[in-house]
Wavefront OBJ file of the C-alpha trace (Angstrom):
o trace
v 165.852 69.546 104.750
v 163.604 71.196 107.306
v 163.832 72.118 110.979
v 167.360 70.885 110.667
v 170.275 72.079 112.699
v 173.195 73.256 110.624
v 176.208 70.939 111.253
v 178.732 72.658 113.461
v 181.613 70.221 113.085
v 183.034 67.711 110.647
v 183.275 64.723 112.957
v 181.928 61.667 111.215
v 180.274 59.232 113.578
v 179.424 55.698 112.580
v 176.474 53.798 113.845
v 176.722 50.271 115.108
v 177.294 47.658 112.457
v 176.735 43.993 113.349
v 179.555 42.157 113.464
v 208.419 32.696 161.545
v 208.657 32.895 164.780
v 209.427 36.051 166.907
v 213.092 36.814 167.824
v 214.418 35.980 171.319
v 214.888 38.851 173.756
v 217.879 39.423 176.081
v 217.625 37.708 179.495
v 217.204 39.748 182.650
v 220.820 39.411 183.742
v 222.092 40.993 180.546
v 222.965 37.716 178.749
v 221.079 36.676 175.675
v 218.656 33.846 176.452
v 218.912 30.845 174.209
v 215.539 29.875 172.819
v 214.358 26.637 174.274
v 216.692 26.873 177.316
v 215.378 27.210 180.901
v 215.122 30.687 182.322
v 217.947 32.007 184.514
v 217.347 31.428 188.187
v 215.071 28.432 187.634
v 217.281 25.401 188.488
v 214.320 23.075 188.663
v 213.415 23.559 185.031
v 214.278 20.621 182.744
v 217.180 20.993 180.392
v 216.315 21.411 176.749
v 218.814 20.854 173.930
v 219.994 24.099 172.462
v 218.721 24.972 169.014
v 220.857 26.910 166.609
v 219.060 30.112 165.836
v 219.794 33.795 165.762
v 219.517 35.892 168.959
v 220.291 39.596 169.036
v 223.233 40.623 171.236
v 222.469 41.666 174.768
v 222.101 45.314 175.527
v 222.492 47.239 178.794
v 219.264 47.564 180.657
v 217.601 50.921 181.009
v 218.521 52.978 184.035
v 215.035 52.802 185.479
v 214.977 48.992 185.342
v 218.224 48.791 187.335
v 216.704 51.136 189.893
v 213.829 48.721 190.354
v 215.946 45.746 191.460
v 218.343 47.836 193.556
v 221.142 48.080 191.045
v 224.149 50.316 191.253
v 222.192 53.474 190.579
v 220.698 53.698 194.054
v 217.172 53.436 195.383
v 214.327 52.812 192.981
v 212.558 55.823 191.520
v 209.484 56.203 189.439
v 210.367 55.598 185.745
v 209.862 58.439 183.341
v 206.805 58.266 181.159
v 207.258 56.542 177.799
v 206.907 59.720 175.834
v 209.542 61.633 177.838
v 213.264 61.302 177.075
v 215.292 59.180 179.454
v 217.776 60.908 181.786
v 221.265 60.445 180.478
v 223.523 58.837 183.105
v 225.834 61.336 184.702
v 223.526 64.306 184.240
v 221.518 66.018 186.942
v 217.737 66.099 186.410
v 216.166 69.502 186.494
v 213.636 68.342 189.090
v 213.933 65.746 191.838
v 211.293 63.975 193.868
v 212.022 64.253 197.610
v 210.455 61.969 200.218
v 208.130 63.553 202.749
v 209.730 64.457 206.075
v 206.731 63.765 208.248
v 204.040 61.092 208.259
v 205.856 59.464 205.333
v 203.748 56.297 205.235
v 200.422 58.070 205.136
v 201.657 60.763 202.743
v 203.167 58.142 200.432
v 199.935 56.205 200.313
v 197.924 59.404 199.786
v 200.233 60.604 197.025
v 200.069 57.220 195.322
v 196.270 57.214 195.517
v 196.115 60.728 194.121
v 198.490 59.809 191.288
v 196.480 56.692 190.532
v 193.183 58.588 190.503
v 194.629 61.283 188.258
v 195.988 58.646 185.876
v 192.641 56.854 185.687
v 190.790 60.115 185.110
v 193.224 61.142 182.357
v 192.851 57.764 180.675
v 189.062 57.955 180.813
v 188.995 61.466 179.380
v 191.467 60.576 176.641
v 189.545 57.425 175.727
v 186.250 59.307 175.648
v 187.708 61.949 173.366
v 189.126 59.312 171.042
v 185.802 57.480 170.855
v 183.933 60.700 170.123
v 186.403 61.639 167.400
v 186.226 58.210 165.777
v 182.445 58.168 165.951
v 182.233 61.612 164.368
v 184.453 60.472 161.490
v 182.269 57.432 160.878
v 185.049 54.927 161.457
v 183.153 53.113 164.210
v 180.156 52.707 161.914
v 182.055 50.739 159.302
v 181.515 46.986 159.605
v 184.612 44.833 159.705
v 185.221 42.412 156.862
v 186.713 38.981 157.352
v 188.395 37.648 154.243
v 189.386 34.061 153.836
v 193.048 33.510 153.083
v 195.020 30.426 152.071
v 195.897 29.579 155.683
v 193.216 31.413 157.646
v 191.302 34.650 157.640
v 192.251 38.284 157.289
v 190.443 40.647 159.610
v 190.353 44.376 160.066
v 189.509 45.419 156.506
v 186.557 47.757 156.241
v 183.601 47.386 153.949
v 183.196 51.045 153.092
v 180.141 51.494 150.868
v 180.953 52.594 147.325
v 177.986 54.583 146.043
v 178.854 54.319 142.352
v 179.409 50.572 142.465
v 176.263 49.982 144.493
v 174.194 52.072 142.094
v 175.473 50.162 139.078
v 174.689 46.832 140.718
v 171.192 47.925 141.676
v 170.427 49.382 138.254
v 171.675 46.291 136.429
v 169.502 44.020 138.574
v 166.409 46.183 138.233
v 166.494 47.169 134.552
v 168.135 44.217 132.762
v 164.834 42.290 132.546
v 163.405 45.150 130.447
v 166.292 45.201 127.946
v 165.887 43.060 124.824
v 168.011 41.868 121.942
v 166.536 42.487 118.500
v 167.626 40.291 115.585
v 166.584 41.544 112.173
v 166.359 39.742 108.864
v 166.374 41.326 105.438
v 167.784 41.255 101.943
v 170.638 43.256 100.460
v 170.939 44.005 96.781
v 174.556 43.499 95.723
v 176.376 43.317 92.403
v 176.064 39.538 92.546
v 172.385 39.597 93.400
v 170.136 39.816 96.415
v 171.535 38.106 99.494
v 170.016 37.715 102.967
v 171.364 39.859 105.756
v 171.025 39.621 109.530
v 171.541 42.412 112.022
v 171.462 42.640 115.792
v 170.647 45.537 118.071
v 169.074 46.289 121.415
v 165.877 47.816 122.724
v 164.076 48.644 125.947
v 160.506 47.771 126.950
v 158.745 50.886 128.198
v 155.181 49.550 128.358
v 154.123 46.134 129.646
v 151.810 45.556 126.685
v 154.844 44.964 124.449
v 155.973 48.441 123.391
v 159.721 48.688 122.742
v 161.883 51.710 121.939
v 164.946 51.176 119.761
v 166.969 52.861 116.998
v 165.685 53.502 113.547
v 168.833 52.146 111.921
v 168.427 48.850 113.820
v 165.075 47.942 112.255
v 164.769 50.025 109.106
v 164.594 47.893 105.954
v 164.127 44.599 107.795
v 161.668 41.892 106.763
v 161.508 40.109 110.122
v 162.178 40.866 113.777
v 162.966 38.407 116.579
v 162.862 39.971 120.042
v 164.695 37.998 122.738
v 163.763 38.764 126.323
v 166.101 38.518 129.275
v 164.376 35.334 130.460
v 165.171 33.559 127.169
v 161.812 33.918 125.452
v 161.876 34.934 121.792
v 158.885 36.870 120.450
v 158.019 37.988 116.940
v 158.122 41.743 116.558
v 156.827 44.295 114.092
v 157.912 47.845 113.378
v 155.077 50.095 114.560
v 156.607 53.331 113.341
v 159.761 55.196 112.344
v 160.650 58.590 113.762
v 160.982 61.301 111.146
v 163.040 63.593 113.393
v 165.858 61.445 114.708
v 167.215 57.890 114.874
v 164.351 56.261 116.773
v 161.734 53.595 116.110
v 158.940 51.788 117.950
v 158.677 47.971 117.897
v 155.633 46.024 119.060
v 155.481 42.442 120.393
v 152.475 40.556 121.667
v 152.536 40.255 125.431
v 151.112 41.449 128.711
v 152.769 42.196 132.026
v 156.234 42.401 130.487
v 158.965 43.990 132.638
v 159.403 47.674 131.900
v 161.955 50.401 132.527
v 160.934 53.735 134.019
v 161.606 56.942 132.116
v 163.738 59.742 133.521
v 164.292 63.413 132.747
v 167.199 63.940 130.362
v 167.020 67.721 130.735
v 168.082 67.337 134.391
v 171.292 65.496 133.499
v 174.551 67.116 134.616
v 177.973 66.755 133.057
v 179.957 64.299 135.201
v 176.849 62.441 136.360
v 176.971 58.630 136.553
v 175.254 56.803 133.696
v 174.909 53.101 132.898
v 174.472 51.445 129.506
v 172.862 48.044 128.981
v 172.698 46.206 125.675
v 173.995 43.394 123.476
v 177.456 44.446 122.259
v 178.613 42.679 119.098
v 175.204 41.017 119.024
v 176.526 38.238 121.233
v 176.882 39.369 124.824
v 173.285 40.059 125.787
v 172.533 42.295 128.752
v 176.085 43.521 129.119
v 176.420 46.385 131.593
v 178.911 49.237 131.346
v 179.119 52.479 133.289
v 180.605 55.911 132.824
v 179.660 59.551 133.095
v 177.908 62.190 131.068
v 180.837 63.687 129.182
v 178.874 66.469 127.491
v 175.388 67.497 126.376
v 173.973 69.036 123.235
v 176.349 67.339 120.813
v 175.709 67.379 117.069
v 177.182 64.636 114.887
v 177.023 63.515 111.297
v 176.219 59.824 111.132
v 176.420 57.375 108.241
v 174.455 58.620 105.269
v 175.209 62.244 106.202
v 172.318 62.294 108.660
v 172.674 65.010 111.266
v 171.791 64.025 114.839
v 171.368 66.929 117.242
v 171.301 67.504 121.003
v 172.911 64.176 121.823
v 174.260 63.058 125.190
v 177.963 62.214 125.019
v 179.191 59.491 127.386
v 182.311 57.442 128.037
v 180.305 54.398 129.065
v 181.455 51.652 126.691
v 179.073 51.426 123.732
v 179.803 48.922 120.974
v 178.071 47.658 117.845
v 174.972 45.862 119.074
v 174.344 48.378 121.870
v 172.299 50.495 119.478
v 168.791 50.980 120.800
v 169.674 49.992 124.345
v 168.983 52.294 127.279
v 171.297 54.801 128.908
v 170.280 55.015 132.584
v 170.910 57.298 135.513
v 171.906 56.104 139.002
v 168.246 55.649 139.893
v 167.644 53.210 137.027
v 165.637 55.651 134.917
v 166.065 55.750 131.148
v 167.624 59.089 130.187
v 168.741 58.213 126.672
v 168.825 55.663 123.861
v 172.329 54.653 122.761
v 172.676 55.372 119.076
v 176.239 55.910 117.825
v 179.948 55.854 118.536
v 182.598 58.190 117.167
v 184.692 56.639 114.416
v 188.300 55.807 115.288
v 187.746 56.644 118.932
v 187.682 55.007 122.324
v 185.176 56.042 124.957
v 183.102 58.464 122.882
v 179.521 57.353 122.532
v 176.258 59.182 121.961
v 172.672 58.738 123.085
v 169.414 60.416 122.085
v 167.812 62.158 125.103
v 164.665 60.425 126.309
v 162.808 63.745 126.404
v 162.978 63.842 122.602
v 161.697 60.262 122.356
v 158.846 60.622 124.850
v 156.232 62.150 122.493
v 156.374 59.358 119.910
v 156.397 56.742 122.677
v 153.130 58.153 123.977
v 151.671 58.308 120.476
v 152.384 54.622 119.917
v 150.746 53.513 123.163
v 147.711 55.614 122.252
v 147.503 53.902 118.877
v 148.301 57.073 116.958
v 150.690 57.286 114.004
v 154.090 58.694 114.853
v 154.190 62.371 113.950
v 156.538 65.243 114.653
v 155.765 68.971 114.534
v 157.261 70.900 111.653
v 158.246 74.552 111.327
v 160.184 74.509 108.067
v 163.529 76.205 108.791
v 167.208 75.321 108.653
v 169.100 76.793 111.586
v 172.309 76.836 113.572
v 172.336 76.747 117.371
v 174.309 79.735 118.619
v 177.138 79.751 121.110
v 179.494 82.449 122.334
v 182.306 81.516 119.976
v 180.172 81.568 116.833
v 178.311 84.700 117.873
v 181.579 86.555 118.541
v 183.139 85.453 115.270
v 180.080 86.593 113.298
v 179.394 89.767 115.290
v 175.920 88.678 116.346
v 173.950 90.610 118.974
v 173.195 87.515 121.093
v 175.078 84.304 121.792
v 172.078 82.040 122.405
v 169.212 81.138 120.142
v 168.703 79.556 116.682
v 170.033 81.433 113.671
v 168.032 80.732 110.503
v 170.557 80.179 107.679
v 170.696 78.150 104.459
v 171.845 74.557 104.702
v 173.215 71.842 102.482
v 176.431 71.895 100.486
v 177.519 73.916 97.480
v 176.076 71.313 95.114
v 172.690 71.018 96.841
v 171.930 74.093 98.901
v 168.818 74.153 101.047
v 166.970 77.422 101.589
v 166.882 78.769 105.123
v 163.072 78.936 105.025
v 161.347 76.152 103.105
v 158.838 77.430 100.559
v 155.252 76.709 101.551
v 156.204 75.841 105.121
v 154.614 77.194 108.302
v 157.725 79.336 108.802
v 157.218 81.052 105.460
v 153.548 81.604 106.195
v 154.471 83.195 109.547
v 156.912 85.560 107.823
v 160.217 84.175 109.162
v 163.288 85.141 107.127
v 166.862 84.137 106.473
v 169.019 85.742 109.180
v 166.327 85.816 111.866
v 167.414 84.595 115.297
v 164.739 82.622 117.153
v 165.196 83.518 120.819
v 161.957 82.197 122.395
v 159.135 79.748 121.690
v 156.026 80.237 123.831
v 158.155 82.351 126.212
v 160.699 79.516 126.586
v 164.231 80.819 125.883
v 166.103 78.880 123.222
v 169.543 78.028 124.625
v 171.899 75.149 125.219
v 169.567 73.484 127.699
v 166.477 74.137 125.566
v 167.455 73.770 121.884
v 164.899 74.536 119.200
v 164.148 71.005 118.001
v 163.828 69.645 121.538
v 161.498 72.507 122.438
v 159.354 71.954 119.356
v 159.114 68.221 120.094
v 156.983 69.048 123.118
v 154.206 70.199 120.808
v 151.983 68.309 118.383
v 151.205 68.976 114.749
v 148.405 71.540 114.537
v 149.463 73.418 117.684
v 149.841 77.167 117.334
v 152.886 78.677 119.016
v 154.363 82.157 119.432
v 157.871 82.612 118.106
v 160.018 85.544 119.249
v 162.758 86.486 116.801
v 165.536 89.067 116.688
v 165.658 90.823 113.319
v 167.883 93.789 112.524
v 168.357 94.452 116.229
v 164.620 94.537 116.900
v 162.515 91.890 118.667
v 159.401 90.662 116.909
v 156.839 88.010 117.845
v 154.961 85.993 115.239
v 152.274 83.327 115.482
v 152.999 79.985 113.791
v 150.857 76.865 113.357
v 152.934 73.684 113.283
v 152.476 71.140 110.514
v 153.410 67.423 110.395
v 157.051 66.833 109.673
v 157.654 64.908 106.448
v 160.034 61.952 106.266
v 163.007 63.677 104.720
l 1 2 3 4 5 6 7 8 9 10 11 12 13 14 15 16 17 18 19
l 20 21 22 23 24 25 26 27 28 29 30 31 32 33 34 35 36 37 38 39 40 41 42 43 44 45 46 47 48 49 50 51 52 53 54 55 56 57 58 59 60 61 62 63 64 65 66 67 68 69 70 71 72 73 74 75 76 77 78 79 80 81 82 83 84 85 86 87 88 89 90 91 92 93 94 95 96 97 98 99 100 101 102 103 104 105 106 107 108 109 110 111 112 113 114 115 116 117 118 119 120 121 122 123 124 125 126 127 128 129 130 131 132 133 134 135 136 137 138 139 140 141 142 143 144 145 146 147 148 149 150 151 152 153 154 155 156 157 158 159 160 161 162 163 164 165 166 167 168 169 170 171 172 173 174 175 176 177 178 179 180 181 182 183 184 185 186 187 188 189 190 191 192 193 194 195 196 197 198 199 200 201 202 203 204 205 206 207 208 209 210 211 212 213 214 215 216 217 218 219 220 221 222 223 224 225 226 227 228 229 230 231 232 233 234 235 236 237 238 239 240 241 242 243 244 245 246 247 248 249 250 251 252 253 254 255 256 257 258 259 260 261 262 263 264 265 266 267 268 269 270 271 272 273 274 275 276 277 278 279 280 281 282 283 284 285 286 287 288 289 290 291 292 293 294 295 296 297 298 299 300 301 302 303 304 305 306 307 308 309 310 311 312 313 314 315 316 317 318 319 320 321 322 323 324 325 326 327 328 329 330 331 332 333 334 335 336 337 338 339 340 341 342 343 344 345 346 347 348 349 350 351 352 353 354 355 356 357 358 359 360 361 362 363 364 365 366 367 368 369 370 371 372 373 374 375 376 377 378 379 380 381 382 383 384 385 386 387 388 389 390 391 392 393 394 395 396 397 398 399 400 401 402 403 404 405 406 407 408 409 410 411 412 413 414 415 416 417 418 419 420 421 422 423 424 425 426 427 428 429 430 431 432 433 434 435 436 437 438 439 440 441 442 443 444 445 446 447 448 449 450 451 452 453 454 455 456 457 458 459 460 461 462 463 464 465 466 467 468 469 470 471 472 473 474 475 476 477 478 479 480 481
């Protein structure tokens, strides 16, 4: 076990196995009008048979309406505005409008004109303010939606753009053609003999010449590969190489001009950011699209076979058996991870390998080079505040070199004959920088080392006995452990 992160939890994570009319109003005279009957005071109107229906009882008219037709309340006066309370009969108003004593006709017409002009100006100003307020809030920019109903149309609903939904739709349309279903064939040795076995997973085309990125556990041990494209074509595939660092593999098919997915930057991901998963869940529902968020970063899990997977992206986007090897995408449609595992006995806890870790071997494959990872030769634990406090460590970020394995098969902290031993690294050293890059939660040791190639010489800054030391280390090729 080399360059391996010490497991920090006991969560076991399994990989994907295959498997009426309006009411009548009172009449003017105070008597309820019968619907369908002629109006009062219109003797020439034809008689219409009365229809039995409900009419609300008549109510006394408002004081101001009786003023208008010369009722018992005296000469007509201007009605109060709708938003002012009505004067209660029998009370004396606090203010009273008196007619002019001279030039009454001209003054009346002038006062009316002034009142009318003031009313129009007030209405214009109020309307302008309302329009400006609505425009500032964006309400006037929303297009109206007309929805068909069983007996007509419904109008007035707004089609307010939903960014998350629109992004998911756009990403699904753009990237789905680059997502493939991989069907594997192989043999399994059982107690009753060797029997054929078929598995199904997913993959993503990242180069138009037929280069596909998928999971190691999808293709490892298979005798045949059938790669089904989104357009229905099925191509024969071969395993180009297996990653020795994490659960990744490269598959090659013959083809040119195949649709490809663009690669993103997984280091720029933020917790809570929208992500979209595309794959073939259960091996049946090809190009299924689910969405969720980045729930956490830098997760370490123990998968089937006690394999430790480090620096994973945790997401609540639905990932099911068959999604393995499919892409995890950001809102721009860029691949930021490769879906690899789900937590056992859980709902909504899935994990993806960051694309930044996969990028080096993807480039090696396209260049025709064998897949190779750099190798330092240490077992370490990524530090955090909780662990550092509990163990009285001087720093809470970095990589603590400690022995690994269990009681029955312990692994030394520094592998004998490794580049780390040659550089003089020891058990208990804390690696704090590599080539001046701080080792922390955003830049873990294995992800930082993956940016280099075997044979590169790097400077490693360590904290030993409270003192900082810098050593030079030449990376080797990581063995398949």
